Z-matrix of the N, CA and C atoms (Angstrom, degrees):
N
C 1 1.438
C 2 1.535 1 109.23
N 3 1.303 2 116.14 1 134.22
C 4 1.447 3 121.74 2 -179.58
C 5 1.523 4 110.53 3 -78.32
N 6 1.321 5 116.36 4 136.90
C 7 1.453 6 121.79 5 178.33
C 8 1.528 7 108.06 6 -90.90
N 9 1.330 8 116.87 7 132.01
C 10 1.464 9 121.98 8 179.30
C 11 1.525 10 110.10 9 -65.14
N 12 1.327 11 115.47 10 156.70
C 13 1.459 12 122.36 11 179.65
C 14 1.528 13 108.29 12 -116.61
N 15 1.336 14 116.47 13 140.42
C 16 1.464 15 121.59 14 177.43
C 17 1.523 16 108.96 15 -54.07
N 18 1.330 17 118.61 16 132.46
C 19 1.465 18 121.73 17 -176.38
C 20 1.531 19 113.09 18 -62.25
N 21 1.322 20 116.01 19 138.79
C 22 1.470 21 121.13 20 178.04
C 23 1.530 22 111.12 21 -71.36
N 24 1.323 23 117.44 22 -13.08
C 25 1.468 24 122.16 23 179.01
C 26 1.527 25 112.16 24 -81.55
N 27 1.338 26 116.89 25 -2.44
C 28 1.465 27 121.60 26 -178.79
C 29 1.523 28 110.49 27 -117.06
N 30 1.349 29 117.45 28 153.18
C 31 1.463 30 120.23 29 177.28
C 32 1.527 31 111.22 30 -59.11
N 33 1.321 32 115.92 31 151.16
C 34 1.464 33 120.41 32 -180.00
C 35 1.524 34 112.46 33 -101.29
N 36 1.322 35 116.75 34 -3.43
C 37 1.462 36 119.49 35 -178.48
C 38 1.523 37 111.01 36 -124.47
N 39 1.327 38 115.19 37 137.84
C 40 1.463 39 121.84 38 175.96
C 41 1.525 40 109.46 39 -78.84
N 42 1.332 41 116.87 40 152.63
C 43 1.457 42 120.62 41 174.71
C 44 1.523 43 109.59 42 -68.23
N 45 1.334 44 116.78 43 149.22
C 46 1.462 45 119.85 44 176.01
C 47 1.520 46 110.32 45 -64.08
N 48 1.342 47 115.74 46 -37.70
C 49 1.463 48 120.95 47 178.36
C 50 1.533 49 108.20 48 -65.51
N 51 1.309 50 116.92 49 124.12
C 52 1.459 51 121.45 50 177.03
C 53 1.516 52 115.39 51 86.49
N 54 1.344 53 117.35 52 -2.13
C 55 1.465 54 119.44 53 -179.19
C 56 1.525 55 110.31 54 -74.70
N 57 1.333 56 115.61 55 133.82
C 58 1.467 57 122.27 56 175.72
C 59 1.521 58 108.56 57 -142.55
N 60 1.320 59 115.81 58 139.99
C 61 1.458 60 121.02 59 173.10
C 62 1.513 61 107.30 60 -150.39
N 63 1.311 62 116.65 61 147.49
C 64 1.453 63 120.06 62 -179.15
C 65 1.518 64 111.75 63 -141.31
N 66 1.314 65 114.52 64 168.27
C 67 1.461 66 120.94 65 177.38
C 68 1.530 67 110.04 66 -69.37
N 69 1.301 68 115.33 67 154.43
C 70 1.461 69 121.30 68 177.30
C 71 1.527 70 109.85 69 -72.47
N 72 1.324 71 116.16 70 140.72
C 73 1.460 72 121.33 71 176.72
C 74 1.528 73 107.59 72 -89.02
N 75 1.331 74 116.24 73 102.88
C 76 1.467 75 120.60 74 -176.94
C 77 1.523 76 112.05 75 -113.46
N 78 1.336 77 117.31 76 13.14
C 79 1.461 78 119.58 77 -177.50
C 80 1.527 79 111.56 78 -109.84
N 81 1.311 80 114.23 79 158.74
C 82 1.459 81 122.21 80 178.58
C 83 1.521 82 107.92 81 -122.26
N 84 1.323 83 117.11 82 126.04
C 85 1.460 84 122.59 83 -178.52
C 86 1.528 85 108.91 84 -106.34
N 87 1.326 86 116.60 85 132.15
C 88 1.464 87 122.31 86 179.93
C 89 1.522 88 109.69 87 -124.45
N 90 1.328 89 116.26 88 134.75
C 91 1.462 90 121.03 89 176.90
C 92 1.520 91 109.89 90 -75.39
N 93 1.319 92 114.60 91 148.77
C 94 1.471 93 121.12 92 175.19
C 95 1.532 94 107.40 93 -125.99
N 96 1.335 95 117.27 94 165.25
C 97 1.468 96 121.00 95 -178.05
C 98 1.525 97 111.72 96 -61.05
N 99 1.323 98 117.31 97 -44.82
C 100 1.463 99 121.07 98 179.38
C 101 1.515 100 108.74 99 -138.52
N 102 1.306 101 114.98 100 154.38
C 103 1.458 102 120.59 101 177.43
C 104 1.531 103 112.59 102 85.52
N 105 1.309 104 115.33 103 -175.68
C 106 1.474 105 119.88 104 -178.10
C 107 1.523 106 111.69 105 -69.94
N 108 1.310 107 115.37 106 153.97
C 109 1.468 108 120.95 107 179.51
C 110 1.523 109 110.82 108 -63.44
N 111 1.328 110 115.51 109 151.62
C 112 1.463 111 120.38 110 173.11
C 113 1.510 112 108.38 111 -81.95
N 114 1.302 113 116.15 112 145.91
C 115 1.455 114 120.01 113 177.18
C 116 1.524 115 108.29 114 -140.07
N 117 1.335 116 114.85 115 138.27
C 118 1.466 117 119.91 116 178.91
C 119 1.526 118 108.72 117 -145.50
N 120 1.298 119 113.92 118 160.61
C 121 1.459 120 119.61 119 177.74
C 122 1.526 121 108.90 120 -74.96
N 123 1.334 122 116.74 121 132.97
C 124 1.456 123 119.99 122 -179.31
C 125 1.528 124 111.88 123 -107.17
N 126 1.340 125 117.57 124 -25.57
C 127 1.469 126 122.37 125 178.51
C 128 1.526 127 109.26 126 -134.14
N 129 1.307 128 116.23 127 158.32
C 130 1.459 129 119.64 128 173.39
C 131 1.524 130 111.17 129 -92.32
N 132 1.319 131 117.36 130 -22.46
C 133 1.468 132 122.02 131 176.55
C 134 1.521 133 107.80 132 -138.38
N 135 1.307 134 115.81 133 141.62
C 136 1.454 135 119.09 134 -177.64
C 137 1.516 136 111.99 135 -131.93
N 138 1.309 137 114.37 136 173.58
C 139 1.462 138 123.21 137 -179.80
C 140 1.529 139 108.33 138 -90.87
N 141 1.335 140 116.58 139 130.49
C 142 1.462 141 121.21 140 175.86
C 143 1.522 142 109.44 141 -97.76
N 144 1.314 143 116.03 142 140.79
C 145 1.462 144 121.30 143 177.42
C 146 1.528 145 109.34 144 -87.37
N 147 1.322 146 116.64 145 134.55
C 148 1.462 147 122.63 146 177.46
C 149 1.524 148 107.66 147 -131.42
N 150 1.327 149 115.93 148 126.38
C 151 1.465 150 120.98 149 176.25
C 152 1.519 151 107.70 150 -125.62
N 153 1.320 152 115.36 151 140.93
C 154 1.449 153 118.34 152 179.52
C 155 1.507 154 112.66 153 -166.62
N 156 1.327 155 114.07 154 176.75
C 157 1.455 156 122.12 155 -177.02
C 158 1.519 157 109.44 156 -126.05
N 159 1.326 158 115.87 157 137.94
C 160 1.464 159 123.01 158 170.67
C 161 1.522 160 108.12 159 -111.93
N 162 1.326 161 117.83 160 139.04
C 163 1.467 162 121.65 161 174.23
C 164 1.518 163 106.43 162 -98.81
N 165 1.356 164 116.35 163 114.87
C 166 1.453 165 121.51 164 -172.51
C 167 1.521 166 112.26 165 -125.53
N 168 1.326 167 114.63 166 151.93
C 169 1.459 168 121.36 167 171.73
C 170 1.530 169 108.37 168 -78.89
N 171 1.326 170 116.27 169 173.46
C 172 1.466 171 120.14 170 179.04
C 173 1.528 172 111.06 171 -62.27
N 174 1.329 173 116.99 172 -39.46
C 175 1.472 174 121.06 173 178.63
C 176 1.527 175 110.24 174 -64.54
N 177 1.338 176 116.75 175 -44.91
C 178 1.465 177 120.53 176 179.39
C 179 1.522 178 111.78 177 -64.65
N 180 1.334 179 117.13 178 -33.68
C 181 1.465 180 120.23 179 175.76
C 182 1.521 181 109.53 180 -59.94
N 183 1.330 182 116.94 181 -40.56
C 184 1.466 183 120.66 182 175.88
C 185 1.516 184 111.82 183 -61.27
N 186 1.344 185 117.00 184 -39.45
C 187 1.470 186 120.81 185 179.27
C 188 1.525 187 111.74 186 -63.74
N 189 1.338 188 116.67 187 -44.17
C 190 1.468 189 117.94 188 -177.73
C 191 1.526 190 111.00 189 -71.19
N 192 1.321 191 116.90 190 -32.93
C 193 1.476 192 119.39 191 176.60
C 194 1.528 193 110.28 192 -65.20
N 195 1.323 194 117.65 193 -42.72
C 196 1.466 195 121.36 194 177.70
C 197 1.523 196 110.86 195 -64.55
N 198 1.345 197 115.98 196 -42.34
C 199 1.465 198 120.72 197 178.90
C 200 1.525 199 109.95 198 -59.63
N 201 1.337 200 117.14 199 -47.58
C 202 1.460 201 121.91 200 -178.54
C 203 1.533 202 111.65 201 -68.05
N 204 1.339 203 116.68 202 -51.46
C 205 1.472 204 121.24 203 -173.85
C 206 1.523 205 113.60 204 -73.41
N 207 1.330 206 117.30 205 -42.50
C 208 1.464 207 120.90 206 -172.27
C 209 1.525 208 112.50 207 -98.95
N 210 1.334 209 115.87 208 -59.10
C 211 1.474 210 119.81 209 -176.22
C 212 1.526 211 111.47 210 -62.40
N 213 1.332 212 116.55 211 -44.61
C 214 1.471 213 120.70 212 -177.53
C 215 1.522 214 112.85 213 -96.80
N 216 1.323 215 117.22 214 11.99
C 217 1.461 216 123.53 215 176.72
C 218 1.536 217 110.57 216 49.53
N 219 1.326 218 115.21 217 60.81
C 220 1.458 219 120.48 218 178.94
C 221 1.516 220 113.32 219 70.59
N 222 1.326 221 116.62 220 28.99
C 223 1.462 222 121.07 221 178.33
C 224 1.510 223 114.90 222 80.31
N 225 1.334 224 118.01 223 11.56
C 226 1.467 225 120.58 224 -175.55
C 227 1.534 226 113.68 225 -86.77
N 228 1.326 227 118.32 226 -13.01
C 229 1.458 228 121.31 227 -178.61
C 230 1.529 229 111.46 228 -104.30
N 231 1.303 230 116.03 229 158.71
C 232 1.459 231 121.58 230 177.57
C 233 1.522 232 110.21 231 -85.85
N 234 1.321 233 115.85 232 163.76
C 235 1.462 234 120.93 233 178.66
C 236 1.526 235 109.42 234 -149.31
N 237 1.319 236 116.73 235 159.15
C 238 1.456 237 121.21 236 176.65
C 239 1.517 238 109.20 237 -97.17
N 240 1.332 239 114.24 238 142.03
C 241 1.463 240 122.13 239 179.85
C 242 1.510 241 107.71 240 -157.97
N 243 1.299 242 117.21 241 168.21
C 244 1.459 243 122.22 242 -178.82
C 245 1.528 244 110.51 243 -77.81
N 246 1.338 245 115.92 244 126.73
C 247 1.462 246 121.46 245 175.48
C 248 1.530 247 108.35 246 -62.58
N 249 1.349 248 118.49 247 128.82
C 250 1.463 249 120.80 248 -177.10
C 251 1.530 250 114.27 249 -62.89
N 252 1.328 251 118.00 250 -22.44
C 253 1.470 252 121.00 251 -177.81
C 254 1.530 253 111.65 252 -97.93
N 255 1.318 254 117.12 253 -53.01
C 256 1.468 255 120.41 254 -175.62
C 257 1.525 256 113.06 255 -86.39
N 258 1.335 257 116.91 256 -15.58
C 259 1.471 258 123.83 257 -178.61
C 260 1.525 259 112.96 258 62.24
N 261 1.333 260 116.53 259 21.13
C 262 1.461 261 121.26 260 175.89
C 263 1.525 262 109.02 261 -102.32
N 264 1.304 263 116.52 262 161.44
C 265 1.460 264 121.31 263 -179.46
C 266 1.529 265 110.09 264 -73.77
N 267 1.335 266 115.80 265 126.00
C 268 1.466 267 122.16 266 179.76
C 269 1.519 268 108.87 267 -134.75
N 270 1.322 269 115.59 268 168.38
C 271 1.461 270 120.48 269 177.42
C 272 1.526 271 110.27 270 -98.61
N 273 1.333 272 114.24 271 136.19
C 274 1.455 273 122.80 272 -179.31
C 275 1.520 274 109.58 273 -126.51
N 276 1.332 275 114.53 274 165.20
C 277 1.462 276 121.64 275 173.72
C 278 1.528 277 106.90 276 -148.18
N 279 1.329 278 117.11 277 145.13
C 280 1.462 279 120.94 278 177.57
C 281 1.521 280 109.70 279 -74.96
N 282 1.339 281 116.32 280 137.80
C 283 1.462 282 122.93 281 175.01
C 284 1.522 283 109.23 282 -88.59
N 285 1.323 284 115.64 283 -39.63
C 286 1.462 285 121.32 284 -180.00
C 287 1.529 286 109.04 285 -140.71
N 288 1.322 287 117.22 286 163.38
C 289 1.466 288 120.07 287 -178.35
C 290 1.533 289 112.90 288 -59.86
N 291 1.310 290 115.55 289 153.60
C 292 1.454 291 122.78 290 176.26
C 293 1.529 292 108.71 291 -65.21
N 294 1.326 293 117.23 292 135.36
C 295 1.464 294 122.13 293 174.80
C 296 1.520 295 108.35 294 -127.04
N 297 1.342 296 116.53 295 157.13
C 298 1.461 297 119.56 296 -179.44
C 299 1.511 298 110.74 297 -151.51
N 300 1.334 299 114.06 298 160.32
C 301 1.462 300 122.20 299 173.70
C 302 1.528 301 107.18 300 -140.57
N 303 1.317 302 116.01 301 154.60
C 304 1.459 303 120.47 302 -177.50
C 305 1.520 304 109.94 303 -97.21
N 306 1.332 305 115.67 304 132.97
C 307 1.468 306 121.10 305 176.41
C 308 1.516 307 108.55 306 -138.74
N 309 1.316 308 116.36 307 111.98
C 310 1.454 309 120.97 308 175.29
C 311 1.516 310 115.13 309 59.96
N 312 1.319 311 118.09 310 39.12
C 313 1.459 312 120.88 311 178.56
C 314 1.520 313 114.29 312 85.15
N 315 1.324 314 117.63 313 -3.95
C 316 1.465 315 123.35 314 177.07
C 317 1.516 316 108.67 315 -116.20
N 318 1.315 317 116.23 316 162.74
C 319 1.462 318 121.35 317 178.77
C 320 1.523 319 109.49 318 -110.86
N 321 1.320 320 116.15 319 128.08
C 322 1.457 321 121.92 320 170.20
C 323 1.520 322 106.41 321 -90.39
N 324 1.323 323 116.16 322 110.77
C 325 1.457 324 122.40 323 -176.34
C 326 1.527 325 108.82 324 -102.39
N 327 1.331 326 116.60 325 121.51
C 328 1.471 327 122.31 326 -177.82
C 329 1.521 328 109.70 327 -92.63
N 330 1.333 329 114.63 328 128.57
C 331 1.462 330 121.28 329 177.97
C 332 1.525 331 109.07 330 -114.79
N 333 1.317 332 115.87 331 132.32
C 334 1.467 333 123.08 332 175.58
C 335 1.525 334 104.94 333 -121.44
N 336 1.345 335 115.83 334 105.65
C 337 1.462 336 121.58 335 -169.36
C 338 1.524 337 112.21 336 -122.97
N 339 1.329 338 114.67 337 162.53
C 340 1.459 339 123.49 338 168.67
C 341 1.524 340 107.34 339 -115.21
N 342 1.319 341 116.33 340 130.17
C 343 1.460 342 121.82 341 171.83
C 344 1.513 343 106.13 342 -91.84
N 345 1.321 344 116.11 343 113.95
C 346 1.465 345 121.49 344 -172.57
C 347 1.521 346 111.09 345 -83.51
N 348 1.340 347 116.78 346 146.79
C 349 1.470 348 120.18 347 -179.82
C 350 1.524 349 112.47 348 -70.61
């Protein structure tokens, strides 16, 4: 199956404002009767959460809606895009639907993504 590619009609970089990324949670915590919980590694590679904002024009908003709804079948498929930290091509998937708000004639589009291992 072919993996979709981030559209060239959209920005490739997230705004610094609202950007969040964290380490993958690859551990499993278990309660015990007494003392501290046990913790062990459950995976060797995990999914990292990435949240960010794109500032888009009305036309670009249409492009991202088409990409999400049609190309990615409602956000259910993965796609390749530039990793915000390493700037290399990586695979991503949407965690939740794209949302946006209008500010000064532009749209702030919120992305909630998973960076796949």
